[in-house]
N, C-alpha and C positions, 0 to 999 in steps of 0.2 A: 681521909684525904679528899679534897675537893677535886672534882673532875666534871667533864661535860659528856653528854650522851645524846646521840641522834636515834630516832625511832622512825618506824613507818608512820603514816598518817593516822593510823588507828591505835597508836601507842604500843605496838608490838615490836619485838625484836627477836629474830630467830624463833618465832612461834610462841614466845612468852608474852603474856599480857601484863603491861605495867599501868600504874595509875599515879598521877602527881600526888605527892604527900604521903605515899606509902613506902614502907620498907620491906625488903625481901632478903631472905637468907637461904643459902643452899647448903646441903650436907656434902661432906667430902672436900678434898683439896681442890681449889680452883686450878685450872690449867688453861693457859692462853689458847684461844681459838677452839677450845673443846668443852670446857665446863666452868661455870661461874658467871659472874656478871662483868660485862666489859664496858669501858668508857675510856676517854682520853683526857690527859692533863692539859693538853693543848687543844682548844676548840677546833682549830684548823685541821688537825689530824682526823676528826670525825668524818671529813669529806673523803678520806681514803676508804671508808667503809659504807658511806651513804651518799647518795646524790646530793649535790649542792642545789637543792630546790626548796622553794618556800612552802611546799605542801608537806614536807617531812616535819616531824616534831623534834624539838630540841629542849634540853633541860640541864640545869645545874644539878649535879648529883653528889652525894657523899658516899665514898667507898669505905668499907670497914672490914673487920675480921682479918683473914689472911689475904694479903695483897701481893700480886706478882706483877712486875713491870716488864714490858717488852724492851728489847734492845735496839730495835730499828726505828721506833717512833715513841710517842708518849702514851700508847695504849697500856691500860692496866686491867687486870682481872682480879676480882675479889670474891669472897664468900658472902659479903653483905653489901647491899646498895639501898640508898634512900633517894627517891626522886624528889628533890627539894622544891624546885619550881620550874614551870615552863618558861622558856625564852622564845619570844617571837623570832622570826627569821632575821628581822632588822637588829634585834638585840643580840642575837648570836653573831651576826657579822660585826657588831660593835665590840664584842668580846675578842674576836679574832684580831681586830685592829688594835685594841688595847694590849693584846699579848705580843704585839710587835710585827704583825704582818698586815700590809696595806692591801693585799690582793689574794684572792683565792687562787690565782694563777701561780703563786709561789708555792702551792702545795704540790703533791704528786698527782694532782688531778682527781677526777671522779673515778672511784674504783681502781685506783692505782695507775691510771693512764698518765701520760706526761702532758696532757692538754689543759 
């Protein structure tokens, strides 16, 4: 499943170090917000979990293995992830636009706020 993922500036997420072009797999069943690799099918939803800032890293990812989907947004959790390619901040915003949203303001805001 194709998805999008945001990272800290150093390509970490929740203390795990990622690298573009690499694949990762976890043992055990993935569980949303607890265990496994997380990403969003809608790029805009990434801003619910990471600041909308150009210094974060963004990527196209491929989710595999066992996949669990959230009910309240497009977040997915899987047992396998491949970091396909880095997207610049401008490219990430273009993906959001192509997916049908003209504004980050139409999201739930940064970290779940309504701003």
